[in-house]
C-alpha positions as CSV (number, residue, x, y, z in Angstrom):
1,X,-60.4,74.3,334.4
2,X,-59.1,73.0,337.6
3,X,-62.1,72.7,340.5
4,X,-60.1,75.5,342.7
5,X,-60.9,77.9,340.3
6,X,-64.9,76.2,339.9
7,X,-65.2,76.5,343.5
8,X,-65.9,79.9,344.0
9,X,-68.4,79.5,340.7
10,X,-70.1,77.0,342.8
11,X,-70.3,78.2,346.1
12,X,-71.6,81.7,344.5
13,X,-74.4,79.6,343.0
14,X,-75.1,77.7,346.2
15,X,-75.6,80.5,347.9
16,X,-77.8,82.5,345.3
17,X,-80.1,79.6,345.2
18,X,-80.2,79.7,350.0
19,X,-83.8,81.3,350.5
20,X,-83.3,80.3,354.3
21,X,-80.7,82.8,354.5
22,X,-81.9,85.8,353.1
23,X,-83.6,87.3,356.1
24,X,-80.7,88.1,357.9
25,X,-77.8,88.3,355.0
26,X,-78.8,90.7,352.3
27,X,-76.2,89.3,349.7
28,X,-78.9,88.3,347.7
29,X,-79.3,92.2,345.8
30,X,-80.8,94.8,347.7
31,X,-85.1,93.9,347.7
32,X,-86.7,96.6,345.1
33,X,-88.1,99.8,347.7
34,X,-91.7,99.0,346.4
35,X,-92.2,95.3,347.7
36,X,-90.4,96.0,351.6
37,X,-91.8,92.5,352.4
38,X,-91.5,91.6,356.3
39,X,-88.7,89.6,355.9
40,X,-86.9,92.3,354.7
41,X,-87.9,94.8,357.7
42,X,-86.1,92.6,359.8
43,X,-83.3,92.1,357.7
44,X,-82.7,95.5,357.4
45,X,-83.3,95.9,361.3
46,X,-80.8,93.3,361.8
47,X,-78.6,95.0,359.4
48,X,-78.8,98.9,361.2
49,X,-78.6,97.6,364.7
50,X,-74.9,95.6,363.9
51,X,-73.8,98.0,362.3
52,X,-75.0,100.7,365.1
53,X,-73.2,98.4,367.7
54,X,-69.8,98.4,365.4
55,X,-69.2,102.3,364.7
56,X,-68.8,102.2,368.9
57,X,-67.2,98.5,369.3
58,X,-65.2,97.4,366.6
59,X,-63.8,94.3,368.1
60,X,-67.5,93.1,369.6
61,X,-67.4,89.2,368.9
62,X,-69.6,87.5,367.0
63,X,-71.5,85.9,369.7
64,X,-71.4,89.3,371.5
65,X,-73.3,91.0,368.2
66,X,-75.8,87.7,368.0
67,X,-76.7,88.0,372.2
68,X,-77.2,92.2,372.0
69,X,-79.0,92.3,368.2
70,X,-81.2,88.7,369.9
71,X,-80.3,86.2,366.8
72,X,-78.4,83.4,366.6
73,X,-74.0,84.0,366.0
74,X,-74.6,81.8,362.7
75,X,-77.1,84.5,361.3
76,X,-74.8,87.4,362.5
77,X,-72.0,85.6,360.7
78,X,-74.0,85.7,357.8
79,X,-75.0,89.1,358.0
80,X,-71.0,89.9,358.5
81,X,-69.9,88.2,355.4
82,X,-73.1,90.1,353.4
83,X,-71.5,93.7,355.1
84,X,-68.3,92.6,354.3
85,X,-68.8,91.6,350.3
86,X,-71.2,95.1,350.1
87,X,-68.5,96.7,351.2
88,X,-70.0,98.4,354.1
89,X,-67.6,96.8,356.7
90,X,-63.8,96.0,356.3
91,X,-61.5,93.4,358.8
92,X,-58.6,93.7,360.6
93,X,-56.9,92.8,363.7
94,X,-57.9,93.8,366.8
95,X,-54.1,94.5,368.5
96,X,-55.3,94.9,371.6
97,X,-56.4,90.9,372.2
98,X,-54.2,88.6,373.2
99,X,-55.7,86.5,370.9
100,X,-54.4,87.4,367.2
101,X,-57.1,85.7,365.9
102,X,-59.5,88.6,366.9
103,X,-60.9,90.4,364.4
104,X,-62.3,94.4,364.2
105,X,-65.3,94.8,362.6
106,X,-64.2,98.5,361.1
107,X,-67.4,100.6,359.3
108,X,-66.1,101.5,356.0
109,X,-66.7,105.5,353.9
110,X,-69.8,103.8,352.7
111,X,-70.4,101.7,355.4
112,X,-71.4,105.1,357.6
113,X,-73.5,106.5,354.7
114,X,-75.5,103.4,354.5
115,X,-75.6,103.3,358.0
116,X,-76.9,106.9,358.1
117,X,-79.4,105.5,355.1
118,X,-80.7,102.7,357.0
119,X,-81.1,104.9,360.3
120,X,-83.2,107.4,358.5
121,X,-85.2,104.2,357.2
122,X,-85.2,102.7,360.9
123,X,-86.9,106.1,362.5
124,X,-89.4,106.0,359.8
125,X,-90.5,102.5,360.5
126,X,-90.8,103.2,363.6
127,X,-92.4,106.3,364.3
128,X,-94.8,105.1,361.9
129,X,-96.0,101.6,364.1
130,X,-95.6,104.2,367.3
131,X,-98.6,106.6,365.4
132,X,-99.6,103.5,365.2
133,X,-100.0,102.0,368.8
134,X,-100.5,105.6,369.9
135,X,-103.6,105.3,367.9
136,X,-104.8,102.0,368.7
137,X,-104.1,102.9,372.3
138,X,-106.3,106.3,372.3
139,X,-109.8,104.1,370.5
140,X,-109.0,101.6,373.7
141,X,-109.1,103.8,376.0
142,X,-112.0,105.5,374.0
143,X,-113.8,102.5,374.1
144,X,-113.3,101.9,378.0
145,X,-114.2,105.7,378.7
146,X,-117.4,105.0,376.8
147,X,-117.9,101.0,378.6
148,X,-117.2,102.8,382.6
149,X,-119.8,105.6,381.0
150,X,-122.4,103.0,380.7
151,X,-121.2,101.0,383.6
152,X,-122.2,103.8,385.7
153,X,-125.7,104.9,384.2
154,X,-126.6,101.2,384.4
């Protein structure tokens, strides 16, 4: 076989061994739902935010997405490639641009469904964080009130 035919296999092997890329792109397969790590949550949050932005603004550049999401341009590049691999987005020419090299990232029907699932999980996670924070605030308020009451008695 020629090197040209073997190149995709070599690229896939290298990519599957690159743990530093997994945090954002998620192209190494879906995580076990029972073993959700901080890295998985970060990856899912970045994917959710990118899909959300692209739904309304498919012409956003990778640089604009990176600024909006708060990750590096390279990180966004890997996420977009993973979303393309998963079939959640597709590339289209951005016809309104004078620069014909610009692309639009359009959500596919599967991408829209996955965005809805990500939205539900994101909302559940943020609500749990909110409730935990609210409980902590209530506890600190009670502690402050107790300390204030002790100070006034002295």
